[in-house]
C-alpha positions in Angstrom: -146.7 -58.3 105.5 -146.2 -54.6 104.6 -143.5 -53.7 102.2 -140.4 -51.9 103.5 -140.2 -48.4 102.0 -136.6 -47.2 101.1 -135.7 -43.5 100.8 -132.3 -42.6 99.3 -131.1 -39.0 99.9 -128.8 -37.9 97.1 -129.3 -37.9 93.4 -125.7 -38.3 92.3 -124.4 -41.3 90.4 -124.1 -43.8 93.3 -127.2 -42.6 95.2 -129.2 -43.0 92.0 -127.7 -46.4 91.3 -128.4 -47.7 94.8 -132.0 -46.4 94.6 -132.4 -48.3 91.3 -131.1 -51.5 93.0 -133.5 -51.1 95.9 -136.5 -50.3 93.7 -136.4 -53.9 92.3 -136.9 -55.2 95.9 -139.0 -52.5 97.7 -140.9 -49.3 97.0 -138.1 -46.7 96.7 -138.0 -42.9 96.7 -135.0 -40.9 95.5 -134.6 -37.4 96.8 -132.5 -35.1 94.6 -132.0 -31.5 95.8 -132.1 -30.2 92.2 -135.7 -30.2 90.9 -134.3 -30.6 87.3 -132.7 -33.9 88.2 -135.9 -35.2 89.9 -138.0 -34.1 86.9 -135.8 -35.8 84.4 -135.9 -39.1 86.4 -139.7 -38.9 86.6 -140.2 -38.0 82.9 -137.4 -39.7 81.0 -136.2 -42.3 83.6 -132.6 -41.1 83.2 -130.2 -39.0 85.2 -128.0 -37.7 82.4 -126.0 -35.3 84.6 -124.4 -38.2 86.4 -125.2 -41.4 84.5 -125.5 -40.5 80.9 -128.5 -42.1 79.1 -128.6 -45.2 81.2 -132.2 -46.1 81.8 -133.5 -46.2 85.3 -136.4 -48.4 86.6 -139.8 -46.9 85.9 -140.9 -47.8 89.5 -138.3 -45.5 91.1 -140.1 -42.5 92.6 -138.1 -39.2 92.4 -138.8 -36.0 94.3 -137.0 -32.8 95.3 -139.2 -32.4 98.4 -137.4 -33.7 101.5 -140.5 -34.1 103.6 -142.3 -36.0 100.9 -139.3 -38.3 100.4 -139.2 -39.2 104.1 -142.9 -39.4 104.8 -143.1 -43.2 104.7 -139.5 -44.2 104.9 -138.7 -47.4 106.8 -135.0 -47.2 105.8 -133.1 -44.0 105.0 -130.0 -44.1 102.8 -127.6 -41.1 102.8 -125.7 -40.5 99.5 -124.6 -36.9 99.7 -121.1 -35.5 99.7 -119.3 -35.7 103.1 -119.0 -31.9 103.5 -122.8 -31.4 103.2 -123.8 -34.6 105.2 -124.5 -32.9 108.5 -126.6 -30.2 107.0 -128.8 -32.8 105.1 -129.1 -35.0 108.3 -130.3 -32.0 110.3 -132.8 -31.0 107.6 -134.1 -34.6 107.4 -134.2 -35.3 111.2 -137.6 -33.9 111.8 -139.1 -36.1 109.1 -137.5 -39.4 110.1 -139.5 -41.7 112.4 -137.9 -43.1 115.5 -135.7 -46.3 115.2 -135.7 -46.2 111.4 -132.3 -47.8 110.2 -129.9 -45.3 108.6 -127.4 -46.4 105.9 -124.4 -44.4 104.7 -123.0 -44.7 101.1 -120.4 -41.9 101.7 -116.7 -42.3 101.4 -115.2 -39.2 102.9 -114.6 -37.5 106.2 -116.2 -34.4 107.7 -113.8 -31.5 107.5 -112.5 -30.1 110.8 -114.2 -32.7 113.0 -112.5 -35.6 111.1 -115.6 -37.7 111.9 -116.6 -40.6 109.6 -120.1 -40.3 108.0 -121.6 -43.0 110.2 -120.4 -41.0 113.2 -121.9 -37.8 111.9 -125.3 -39.5 111.3 -125.2 -41.2 114.7 -124.4 -37.8 116.4 -127.3 -36.0 114.7 -129.8 -38.9 115.0 -129.1 -40.8 118.2 -131.1 -43.9 118.9 -131.2 -45.0 115.3 -129.3 -48.1 114.0 -126.5 -46.8 111.6 -124.8 -48.9 109.0 -122.6 -48.6 106.0 -122.8 -49.9 102.4 -119.4 -50.0 100.7 -117.3 -51.9 98.3 -115.7 -51.8 94.8 -118.7 -50.3 93.1 -118.5 -48.1 90.0 -122.0 -46.7 89.5 -122.2 -47.0 85.8 -121.1 -50.6 85.8 -123.5 -51.6 88.5 -126.4 -49.9 86.8 -125.3 -51.6 83.6 -125.8 -55.0 85.1 -122.2 -56.0 85.6 -121.6 -58.4 88.4 -120.4 -56.7 91.6 -120.5 -57.0 95.4 -120.7 -54.8 98.4 -120.6 -55.0 102.2 -123.1 -53.8 104.8 -121.1 -53.0 107.8 -122.7 -52.8 111.2 -122.1 -54.2 114.6 -125.8 -55.3 114.7 -126.2 -58.5 112.8 -130.0 -58.3 112.9 -129.9 -54.9 111.1 -127.5 -56.2 108.5 -129.7 -59.3 107.8 -132.7 -57.0 107.4 -130.9 -54.6 105.0 -129.1 -57.2 102.8 -132.2 -58.3 100.8 -133.2 -54.7 100.0 -130.1 -54.0 97.9 -129.0 -57.3 96.4 -129.8 -58.6 93.0 -129.0 -61.6 90.8 -125.6 -60.0 90.0 -125.1 -57.7 92.9 -124.1 -59.5 96.1 -124.3 -58.0 99.5 -122.1 -59.4 102.3 -121.9 -58.5 106.0 -119.1 -57.1 108.1 -119.1 -56.0 111.8 -116.0 -53.8 111.4 -117.6 -50.5 110.6 -114.5 -48.5 111.3 -112.3 -50.6 108.9 -114.9 -50.7 106.2 -115.5 -47.0 106.3 -111.8 -46.0 106.5 -111.0 -48.2 103.5 -113.5 -46.2 101.4 -112.0 -42.9 102.6 -108.4 -43.8 102.1 -108.5 -45.5 98.8 -109.7 -42.3 97.2 -106.4 -40.6 98.0 -104.3 -43.5 96.7 -106.5 -43.4 93.5 -105.4 -39.8 93.0 -101.8 -41.0 93.2 -102.5 -43.8 90.7 -104.1 -41.4 88.4 -101.1 -39.1 88.5 -99.0 -42.1 87.6 -101.1 -42.7 84.5 -101.1 -39.0 83.6 -97.3 -38.9 83.8 -96.9 -42.1 81.9 -94.6 -43.7 84.5 -95.7 -47.2 83.7 -97.7 -50.1 85.1 -94.8 -51.1 87.5 -95.0 -47.8 89.2 -98.8 -47.9 89.4 -98.6 -51.4 90.9 -96.1 -50.1 93.5 -98.3 -47.2 94.4 -101.4 -49.4 94.8 -99.6 -52.0 96.9 -97.8 -49.6 99.1 -100.9 -47.5 99.3 -102.7 -50.5 100.7 -100.0 -50.8 103.3 -100.5 -47.2 104.3 -104.3 -47.7 104.5 -103.9 -50.7 106.7 -101.4 -49.1 109.1 -103.6 -46.1 109.7 -106.8 -48.3 110.0 -105.2 -50.6 112.5 -103.8 -47.6 114.5 -107.4 -46.3 114.7 -108.7 -49.6 116.0 -109.9 -51.4 112.8 -109.4 -55.1 112.0 -106.5 -55.8 109.7 -108.3 -58.4 107.7 -111.0 -55.9 106.7 -108.4 -54.1 104.5 -107.9 -57.2 102.4 -111.6 -57.6 101.6 -114.1 -55.8 99.4 -114.1 -52.5 101.3 -110.3 -52.4 101.3 -108.3 -54.1 98.6 -111.3 -54.6 96.4 -112.4 -50.9 96.5 -108.8 -49.8 96.1 -108.3 -51.8 92.9 -111.5 -50.6 91.3 -110.9 -47.0 92.1 -107.2 -47.0 91.1 -107.6 -48.9 87.8 -110.9 -47.8 86.3 -111.2 -44.8 83.9 -114.7 -44.4 85.5 -113.1 -43.5 88.8 -113.5 -39.8 89.7 -110.5 -39.7 92.0 -108.2 -41.5 89.5 -109.4 -39.0 86.9 -108.4 -36.1 89.2 -104.9 -37.4 89.5 -104.6 -38.0 85.8 -105.8 -34.4 85.0 -103.5 -32.9 87.6 -100.6 -34.6 86.0 -101.6 -33.2 82.6 -101.3 -29.7 84.1 -105.0 -28.8 84.8 -105.9 -27.0 88.0 -108.3 -28.4 90.6 -110.7 -25.6 89.7 -110.7 -26.7 86.0 -111.1 -30.4 86.9 -114.0 -29.8 89.3 -115.8 -27.6 86.8 -115.5 -30.3 84.1 -116.5 -33.2 86.3 -119.4 -31.6 88.1 -119.1 -34.3 90.7 -117.3 -34.6 94.0 -114.0 -36.5 94.2 -113.9 -37.2 97.9 -110.1 -37.8 98.0 -109.4 -34.1 97.2 -111.2 -33.0 100.4 -110.0 -35.9 102.5 -106.2 -35.7 101.9 -105.4 -33.0 104.5 -107.8 -34.5 107.0 -106.1 -37.9 106.7 -102.7 -36.4 107.2 -104.0 -34.9 110.4 -105.2 -38.3 111.5 -101.9 -39.9 110.5 -100.0 -37.3 112.7 -102.5 -37.9 115.6 -101.9 -41.7 115.4 -98.1 -41.4 114.7 -98.5 -43.2 111.3 -96.1 -42.6 108.4 -98.0 -42.2 105.1 -95.6 -41.0 102.4 -97.9 -41.5 99.4 -100.8 -39.7 101.0 -98.4 -36.9 102.0 -97.3 -36.4 98.4 -100.9 -36.3 97.2 -101.8 -33.8 99.9 -98.8 -31.7 98.8 -100.1 -31.6 95.2 -103.6 -30.8 96.2 -103.0 -28.3 99.0 -99.5 -27.0 98.6 -99.2 -26.5 94.9 -96.6 -29.3 94.3 -96.5 -30.6 90.7 -97.2 -34.4 90.3 -93.7 -34.7 88.7 -92.2 -33.6 92.0 -94.6 -35.9 93.9 -93.2 -38.9 92.1 -89.6 -37.7 92.8 -90.7 -37.4 96.4 -91.9 -41.0 96.4 -88.5 -42.2 95.2 -86.7 -40.3 98.0 -88.0 -42.7 100.7 -85.4 -45.4 101.5 -86.6 -48.9 100.8 -86.7 -51.0 104.0 -88.3 -54.4 104.7 -91.7 -54.7 103.0 -93.3 -55.1 106.4 -91.4 -52.0 107.7 -93.4 -48.9 108.8 -92.0 -46.8 106.0 -93.7 -47.4 102.6 
């Protein structure tokens, strides 16, 4: 039986890590737009820009040539920032064979259209099975061999069963979930709550406040997700509560770091220049507020984060704003 060939498009931290996981189970090509990144992976088996000196499998095949990357692909994984996804899908389309399964790793929303990544991919490449891989996965820990788990979300069980073995390892479990909407929105929304948790750390307001933000943030995530049609129980699983906890609590989290640095007085421009990576919550906050208004959902924590990012409010004022909301029943619509 012929091996399944996997191609991962995107040489950032998570795309590289998923490619490393897949390379243990199938021939895997990693496409990095930057030739310097591709060259370093080929010559040194590291991606120092995004993953420090952590060693990558020698069998992983890097390239900066998109046509070459997709020439023999049986599964295509998209791991690029949400704002550039459609452009990459369009560039890749002519090189992808019919019916090849497509997998998204992206945790953001397309600006203006407010479409989820799986929707963007399906729109540009109709007729292909489209799935999502998501969960509480910090790239450096997964690459370092720490135990972790993720979910492949797709309504097609056969596709999920075919994809699961490609990405799992002895310490990386891959589960299935049919609720693509809930699994995908959990990954989008937790990034914004993580910025709020980071601001709490930067302001030194204490663990009690951070716990409140995470818990009430989960309530906001669940309310919007349900209003959009997702299953409530999804938000208490790996792609909801699990991903939220990892992103809000870990110093490796980019979104948490953004909140922390904002609270310390740095501008977004300074933070982005120092990180050299995309924190999806920054770009998603205004889009999520638009979705909340469309579905008549109250999201006070997200609103405060959006005000800091897009309206110049200081994190100190954001936390005063959080305290202005009157406390009701814990199950009430106001967080």
